[in-house]
Backbone bond lengths (Angstrom), bond angles and torsions (degrees), N, CA, C in turn:
res aa  C-N    CA-C-N  psi(-1)  N-CA   C-N-CA  omega(-1)  CA-C   N-CA-C  phi
1 X - - - 1.453 - - 1.524 109.53 -
2 X 1.282 114.35 121.71 1.453 119.37 -179.05 1.524 109.17 -113.72
3 X 1.322 115.88 132.82 1.460 121.55 178.95 1.516 107.98 -92.89
4 X 1.318 115.52 117.53 1.460 119.84 -179.50 1.523 109.10 -120.19
5 X 1.308 115.32 118.10 1.460 120.45 179.70 1.522 109.62 -64.00
6 X 1.330 116.46 -40.00 1.457 120.54 -179.65 1.525 110.57 -62.67
7 X 1.324 117.63 -42.14 1.463 120.85 -179.81 1.527 110.10 -63.81
8 X 1.313 117.78 -43.63 1.471 121.58 178.25 1.523 110.73 -63.62
9 X 1.327 116.77 -40.49 1.456 121.50 178.88 1.527 110.27 -64.45
10 X 1.333 117.18 -42.50 1.467 121.15 178.59 1.525 111.25 -63.17
11 X 1.313 117.34 -40.01 1.470 121.39 177.65 1.526 110.22 -64.01
12 X 1.320 117.14 -42.15 1.466 120.87 179.42 1.524 111.13 -64.95
13 X 1.319 117.56 -42.01 1.468 121.50 178.42 1.522 110.20 -63.20
14 X 1.318 117.29 -43.77 1.472 120.90 178.89 1.524 110.34 -62.08
15 X 1.316 116.59 -42.18 1.462 120.61 178.32 1.530 110.81 -59.64
16 X 1.331 116.92 -46.69 1.463 120.66 -179.70 1.527 111.94 -64.30
17 X 1.322 117.58 -34.73 1.474 120.29 175.45 1.529 110.67 -63.58
18 X 1.328 115.66 -43.52 1.464 120.09 179.72 1.525 111.25 -65.64
19 X 1.328 116.73 -38.11 1.461 120.68 177.48 1.527 109.75 -61.93
20 X 1.332 116.91 -46.09 1.460 120.42 179.76 1.531 110.93 -61.18
21 X 1.325 117.17 -40.77 1.465 121.22 178.43 1.523 110.88 -62.46
22 X 1.322 116.62 -44.25 1.467 120.16 -179.81 1.526 111.76 -67.98
23 X 1.325 117.38 -37.56 1.468 120.02 179.12 1.518 112.25 -65.17
24 X 1.326 117.72 -27.72 1.460 120.59 176.49 1.531 111.52 -68.35
25 X 1.337 116.88 -23.37 1.463 121.60 -179.30 1.527 112.76 -84.28
26 X 1.319 117.31 -12.74 1.462 121.77 -175.57 1.524 110.33 -71.77
27 X 1.329 115.46 136.38 1.459 120.58 172.37 1.519 106.73 -96.52
28 X 1.320 116.24 107.09 1.457 121.45 -176.06 1.521 109.80 -80.67
29 X 1.340 118.17 143.16 1.472 120.31 178.43 1.531 110.77 -70.07
30 X 1.323 113.88 154.52 1.467 118.11 178.14 1.525 109.23 -74.19
31 X 1.315 115.61 168.75 1.462 120.66 178.67 1.526 109.97 -61.46
32 X 1.329 116.61 -40.31 1.467 121.16 179.82 1.534 110.67 -62.87
33 X 1.330 117.32 -44.70 1.467 121.10 178.51 1.529 111.00 -62.29
34 X 1.327 115.65 -41.81 1.466 119.98 -179.57 1.528 110.99 -64.14
35 X 1.335 116.89 -44.98 1.465 120.59 -179.65 1.524 111.56 -65.77
36 X 1.337 117.05 -41.48 1.469 118.39 -179.54 1.526 110.84 -68.16
37 X 1.333 117.03 -38.36 1.469 120.07 176.65 1.520 111.72 -64.12
38 X 1.328 116.15 -40.57 1.466 120.59 177.79 1.521 110.94 -63.77
39 X 1.314 116.71 -41.13 1.466 120.83 178.63 1.526 111.17 -62.70
40 X 1.321 116.95 -42.64 1.467 120.69 178.39 1.532 110.24 -60.72
41 X 1.323 116.68 -43.79 1.469 120.66 179.91 1.524 110.65 -63.99
42 X 1.328 117.92 -44.74 1.470 120.80 -179.22 1.527 111.63 -63.42
43 X 1.330 117.51 -41.69 1.463 120.85 178.42 1.529 109.76 -64.50
44 X 1.328 117.14 -44.18 1.468 120.36 179.30 1.528 111.09 -61.65
45 X 1.315 117.19 -42.69 1.470 120.80 179.09 1.525 110.26 -63.20
46 X 1.323 117.21 -42.16 1.462 120.91 179.07 1.533 110.90 -62.30
47 X 1.325 116.84 -44.96 1.473 120.68 179.94 1.528 110.73 -63.36
48 X 1.318 117.17 -46.22 1.470 120.45 -179.39 1.523 110.87 -65.50
49 X 1.335 117.46 -40.84 1.466 120.80 179.17 1.523 110.69 -63.95
50 X 1.332 116.85 -40.41 1.463 120.20 178.05 1.519 110.38 -64.13
51 X 1.329 116.94 -46.05 1.460 121.17 178.74 1.522 111.17 -59.41
52 X 1.332 116.83 -48.11 1.468 119.87 -179.70 1.527 111.83 -65.11
53 X 1.323 117.32 -34.42 1.467 120.26 176.63 1.517 111.27 -64.19
54 X 1.336 117.05 -42.30 1.471 120.94 178.46 1.527 110.39 -65.35
55 X 1.328 117.17 -45.29 1.470 120.63 178.73 1.523 110.40 -62.01
56 X 1.321 117.78 -43.25 1.460 121.90 179.63 1.523 110.87 -62.13
57 X 1.319 116.51 -43.32 1.457 120.70 179.53 1.534 110.72 -63.00
58 X 1.327 115.61 -43.90 1.469 119.70 179.43 1.516 112.06 -64.02
59 X 1.325 116.65 -44.45 1.465 119.36 179.92 1.529 111.38 -67.34
60 X 1.318 117.75 -36.87 1.468 120.83 177.65 1.522 110.14 -62.57
61 X 1.318 115.61 -42.77 1.457 120.15 179.00 1.528 110.66 -63.48
62 X 1.326 116.19 -42.55 1.468 120.52 179.37 1.520 110.90 -62.89
63 X 1.313 118.08 -45.38 1.469 121.43 -179.97 1.526 110.14 -64.42
64 X 1.340 116.96 -39.98 1.463 120.79 178.47 1.534 110.49 -60.27
65 X 1.334 117.30 -44.53 1.467 121.39 179.48 1.524 111.02 -65.12
66 X 1.319 117.03 -41.71 1.469 119.99 178.62 1.521 112.08 -64.03
67 X 1.325 117.00 -38.36 1.464 119.82 178.65 1.529 111.35 -69.33
68 X 1.364 117.27 -36.23 1.466 119.93 176.75 1.519 110.72 -62.81
69 X 1.329 115.97 -41.93 1.480 119.27 -179.97 1.515 111.50 -68.44
70 X 1.343 116.49 -34.01 1.457 118.99 -179.99 1.519 111.56 -70.57
71 X 1.327 117.46 -32.14 1.458 121.36 -179.01 1.523 110.32 -76.01
72 X 1.333 117.64 -39.33 1.469 118.99 -175.49 1.491 113.68 -87.01
């Protein structure tokens, strides 16, 4: 096994050429599509975070009550 810096460099250059070729084939979303998708994600995260916060608060309260009863 021989380590050749030139061979590794050639492989890296070929890889980057292929990446550039593939990126030219990509259909990028419009600004409007990107903004609407981002808005959907932010709203979903807010709803899920609110739901999990309510569930966490309820479970914390339940555990607190159970521990009070166990102590007394």
